[in-house]
Structure formats: structure tokens, C-alpha cells
C-alpha positions as CSV (number, residue, x, y, z in Angstrom):
1,M,-113.2,-8.4,119.7
2,K,-115.7,-8.8,117.0
3,M,-118.4,-6.9,118.7
4,L,-116.0,-4.0,119.3
5,N,-114.9,-4.1,115.7
6,R,-118.9,-3.8,114.6
7,M,-119.3,-1.0,116.9
8,N,-116.2,0.8,115.6
9,Y,-117.6,0.6,111.8
10,P,-120.1,3.2,112.0
11,C,-117.7,5.8,113.8
12,A,-115.4,5.1,110.9
13,S,-117.9,5.7,108.4
14,M,-119.1,8.8,110.1
15,K,-115.6,10.3,110.2
16,S,-115.1,9.5,106.4
17,M,-118.2,11.1,105.6
18,K,-117.2,14.4,107.4
19,N,-113.9,14.4,105.5
20,N,-115.9,14.0,102.3
21,R,-118.2,16.9,103.1
22,G,-115.2,18.9,103.6
23,F,-113.9,18.1,100.2
24,I,-117.3,18.7,98.4
25,A,-118.3,21.8,99.7
26,P,-115.1,23.7,97.7
27,L,-115.7,21.2,94.8
28,L,-119.2,22.5,94.8
29,I,-117.9,26.1,95.0
30,A,-115.7,25.8,92.2
31,I,-118.0,24.0,90.1
32,I,-120.5,27.1,90.5
33,A,-118.2,29.6,89.9
34,I,-116.7,28.0,86.6
35,L,-120.7,28.0,85.7
36,L,-121.2,31.5,86.2
37,A,-118.0,32.3,84.7
38,G,-119.0,30.6,81.5
39,G,-122.4,32.1,81.6
40,Y,-120.9,35.6,81.7
41,V,-118.7,34.8,78.7
42,Y,-121.6,33.6,76.9
43,T,-123.5,36.7,77.5
44,Q,-121.0,38.8,76.4
45,N,-120.6,37.0,73.0
46,Q,-124.2,37.3,72.6
47,Q,-124.2,41.0,72.6
48,P,-125.7,42.5,69.4
49,A,-123.2,43.7,67.0
50,Q,-122.6,47.4,66.7
51,P,-123.9,49.3,63.7
52,V,-121.0,50.0,61.1
53,N,-120.9,53.1,59.3
54,S,-121.0,52.2,55.4
55,G,-119.7,55.5,54.5
56,A,-122.5,55.8,51.8
57,Q,-123.2,59.5,50.9
58,A,-126.3,60.7,49.5
59,I,-126.8,62.6,46.1
60,S,-125.2,66.2,46.2
61,T,-127.2,68.8,45.2
62,T,-124.2,70.1,42.7
63,T,-122.9,66.8,41.7
64,P,-125.3,63.7,41.9
65,V,-123.2,60.6,42.3
66,P,-123.2,58.5,39.4
67,A,-124.0,54.8,39.4
68,S,-121.0,52.9,41.1
69,S,-118.9,51.2,38.3
70,S,-117.7,48.6,40.6
71,S,-121.4,47.1,40.7
72,K,-121.9,47.4,37.1
73,T,-119.6,44.4,35.8
74,S,-121.5,42.5,33.2
75,H,-123.4,45.3,31.3
76,G,-123.5,49.1,30.9
77,D,-126.0,51.6,32.8
78,L,-127.9,54.8,32.2
79,V,-128.5,57.2,34.8
80,I,-130.4,60.5,34.3
81,A,-130.9,63.0,37.3
82,S,-131.8,66.6,38.5
83,D,-131.8,68.7,41.3
84,S,-133.6,71.6,42.7
85,E,-137.0,69.7,43.0
86,V,-137.3,69.5,39.4
87,Q,-139.1,66.2,38.1
88,F,-138.9,64.5,34.7
89,L,-140.3,61.9,32.1
90,V,-138.0,59.3,30.3
91,T,-139.5,57.6,27.3
92,D,-137.1,54.7,26.1
93,P,-136.6,53.6,22.6
94,Q,-139.7,51.2,22.6
95,G,-141.9,54.1,24.0
96,R,-142.2,53.1,27.6
97,R,-142.3,55.9,30.2
98,S,-140.8,56.2,33.8
99,G,-140.8,59.4,36.0
100,F,-143.3,62.0,36.5
101,D,-146.6,62.4,34.5
102,P,-147.8,65.9,34.8
103,K,-151.1,65.2,33.1
104,T,-151.9,62.9,36.1
105,G,-149.5,64.0,38.6
106,K,-148.4,60.3,39.1
107,I,-145.3,58.5,39.0
108,L,-144.9,56.1,36.0
109,S,-142.9,52.8,35.9
110,E,-143.5,51.2,32.5
111,I,-139.7,50.8,31.7
112,L,-138.9,47.4,33.0
113,G,-135.4,47.0,35.0
114,A,-135.3,50.7,35.6
115,S,-136.2,52.9,38.8
116,Y,-137.2,56.6,39.6
117,G,-137.5,58.2,42.7
118,G,-136.5,61.2,44.6
119,Q,-134.1,62.1,47.6
120,R,-134.5,64.8,50.2
121,V,-131.0,66.7,50.6
122,I,-129.8,69.8,52.4
123,E,-129.4,72.4,49.7
124,N,-126.4,74.3,51.3
125,W,-124.3,71.2,51.8
126,D,-121.4,69.4,49.8
127,Y,-121.9,65.6,50.7
128,Q,-118.7,64.9,49.3
129,N,-116.8,67.0,51.4
130,S,-119.1,67.2,54.5
131,K,-119.2,70.9,54.6
132,P,-121.5,73.8,53.6
133,I,-121.3,75.0,50.1
134,D,-121.6,78.5,51.0
135,P,-120.4,79.0,54.6
136,N,-122.2,82.3,54.7
137,K,-125.5,80.9,54.3
138,S,-127.7,78.5,56.4
139,T,-128.1,74.9,56.1
140,D,-131.6,74.5,57.2
141,G,-133.0,74.7,53.6
142,Y,-134.0,71.2,51.9
143,S,-134.6,70.1,48.4
144,V,-135.0,67.0,46.5
145,D,-133.1,65.6,43.8
146,Y,-134.6,63.2,41.3
147,R,-132.9,60.3,39.7
148,F,-133.8,57.7,36.9
149,E,-131.5,54.3,36.8
150,Y,-131.4,51.1,35.1
151,E,-130.8,48.0,37.1
152,Q,-130.0,45.8,34.2
153,Q,-129.0,46.4,30.6
154,P,-130.2,49.5,29.0
155,L,-131.7,49.2,25.5
156,N,-129.2,50.8,23.3
157,G,-130.8,53.8,21.0
158,T,-132.9,57.1,21.4
159,Y,-134.5,58.4,24.9
160,V,-136.7,61.3,25.1
161,V,-136.4,63.2,28.5
162,T,-138.6,66.0,29.6
163,F,-137.5,68.1,32.6
164,F,-140.6,69.8,34.0
165,G,-138.5,73.2,35.4
166,S,-139.5,76.7,36.1
167,A,-138.7,79.9,34.2
168,T,-137.9,81.3,37.8
169,N,-135.7,78.9,39.0
170,S,-132.5,77.2,37.8
171,Y,-131.5,73.8,37.8
172,H,-129.0,71.1,36.6
173,Q,-129.7,68.3,34.2
174,Y,-127.3,65.1,34.9
175,F,-126.8,62.5,32.4
176,Y,-124.0,59.2,32.9
177,S,-123.7,56.3,30.7
178,Y,-121.3,53.3,31.1
179,D,-120.4,51.1,28.2
180,Q,-119.4,47.4,28.5
181,N,-116.0,48.1,29.8
182,Q,-117.4,50.5,32.3
183,H,-116.2,53.6,30.5
184,L,-117.9,56.7,31.9
185,S,-119.4,59.2,29.8
186,K,-121.3,62.2,31.3
187,V,-122.9,65.4,30.3
188,V,-124.3,68.0,32.7
189,R,-126.3,70.8,31.7
190,D,-127.8,74.2,33.2
191,A,-131.4,74.9,32.6
192,S,-134.3,77.4,34.0
193,S,-137.4,76.0,32.4
194,T,-139.4,73.0,30.9
195,Q,-137.1,71.2,28.5
196,K,-137.5,68.3,26.1
197,L,-134.3,66.6,25.1
198,K,-132.9,63.7,22.9
199,V,-130.4,61.4,24.7
200,Q,-128.5,58.7,22.2
201,Y,-127.2,56.0,24.6
202,S,-124.9,52.9,23.3
203,D,-123.1,50.4,25.3
204,D,-120.4,49.8,22.6
205,L,-117.0,50.3,23.8
206,G,-116.0,53.7,24.1
207,S,-119.4,55.2,23.3
208,E,-120.1,58.8,24.6
209,I,-123.5,59.9,25.5
210,Q,-125.1,62.6,23.3
211,V,-127.7,65.1,24.6
212,T,-129.4,67.7,22.2
213,I,-132.5,69.7,22.9
214,I,-135.8,68.9,20.7
């Protein structure tokens, strides 16, 4: 009997192994399926984010967008702009200059905390309303608007601005100022030649920007 029992043990083990194999195969398939599903979800989660339209608008040739008052919470601001590819030069109360120097043909950046540059725009396009200014004219023409703006508190006092316009082409001059309470004051002028102007700026509450021809 003992010999028979010993001979029966291997048979029982083999039967048990067969049963285990039948159980292990589906288990492995299930584990692989879970891993594949998890990898797919991870891959989906790692897809690059789609770009979001910020809604930012370019400067219009008819009404340049002034500095955003929401970003000017701790100090005043001064913005000067032009259209129709007319460049200009700004001299601050300390005699420092920023803008286009006609003698050298270069851009000066002597005023600390201020920037000057141009932006290419469609001439016959209303950026604020996303439509042609004149529907009977082409929108293929381009122009450049130029803009001077402070990135920190401007100096109070008198600024001298020279616009290098042409006698044959008209353009606009734009002046914007913010006081300490974010009150906006603006002046828009029509011009058709080179002009030198005096700009009186102050960030005192309720101050209005003053522009006069020199």
C-alpha cells in the first residue's frame, strides 16, 4: 500500500499542475490587459496641451490700444504712439532719449524702464471689430505703428517728442497717461509733417496729460 501511495503522489502533483496552468493563463491575460489599459490612459494624459487663444489684439491703425490699466496697479504710466510708419524720438525730463534718431538712423534706448518699437499691421483692418475699415478697399496693404511705453513709474515733468512725419502723408499722434489711481487721460492729434511737441505728464490723482506744439 505504501508503494502504491508513493506512486500515486506524482500523478496527483501533475493533475494539480494542470489545474494551476488552467488558472494561471486567464490570470496572465487579465494582468496584461490591465497594464495595456493603464498605459493607454497614461499616454492619453501625456498628450501636449492645445494652444489657447489669448484674445490679444494688435495695435489698430486708427486707435492704438493703450496700456492695460489692470496691469498698472502700483504706479502711473505714459504711452506715446504713432501710425502710418511715422517714427519719433522721446526726450524725458532728465534729457535721456528713446526712439528713432534721424542723424544715425538707429534706435536709442537711454530712458531706463521704457521701451520703443514698431508693430506691422494691416492698413485697412479694424482689429477691435475684426473687419475691414473700408469694405471697398483691399486688406493686402501693411503699415507699421510705433509705440513708446514705460514699464515702471515714469518721471513727472516735461517730455519733448519729435515726430518725423512727411508733408505728403497724414498720420496720427497718440498720447495716453495713467495717474496713481489708474485714471486714463488721452490726446489724439492729426498731423502731416515733422512736429516737435511738449508733453506735460504727472501721476498725481486726477492729472490730465497736456500736449502743445513747440
